N, C-alpha and C positions, 0 to 999 in steps of 0.2 A: 179322380185328378193327380189327381201325385199319384196313384197306382198306374196309372197308363205313362206317367213320365219315367218311372222309375222298368217298366215294359222296355224302355222306347232305351234308356241309355242301358242298359241289360241285351239290350239286342244290338248297343253298338260293339259292346266292349265281347262281346263273344264275337265279336265281325275286324274287326279289330283284331283280336286275338290269334281272332282263327290270321291271320292273313300277317299275321310278326314270323304266325308259328309255317310260314309256307315260307319266307323271309330268313328265317334260320333255318328252314334246311339246305337249303341251294346254296349258301353260303356257308356249312361246315360243309354237303357237298362237294362245293367248290377249292373248296381248303387248303387237300392234299396235292391240287393243280397250283394254288394264287405261292407257297412253298415251294413247290419247286422252277417256279421258277425267279422266285426270289433267286433260292441258293444260284440257280443259273446264273443271273445275273449279276450278284457281288465274286460270282466268279469270274467270269467275264471283267469283267471292271479288276480284282487281283492281278488275272494277265495280262491286262494291259499297265496298268505298273508297273508291273515286271518288267517288260519288251521296252518298257522309254527307261527305267533305270529309276527309278524315284518310286518312294513308294508307298501304303496304304493308311492313311489316313488315318489309327486306329488301331492298327493294328501290329499287333510288337515288332520289329524282325528282332 
């Protein structure tokens, strides 16, 4: 009975680990695009502040 419970746990663990690895790969593959989008957004925000004459919070003048 204990052996069966341990086998079930191991199978569940391996399944969960495989799913976690798949999700990490998807995230890792998407990171370059995420970083570019973040940088583009930051530049757009800074540009918007520059056009209004205001300063960007957190950016040294």
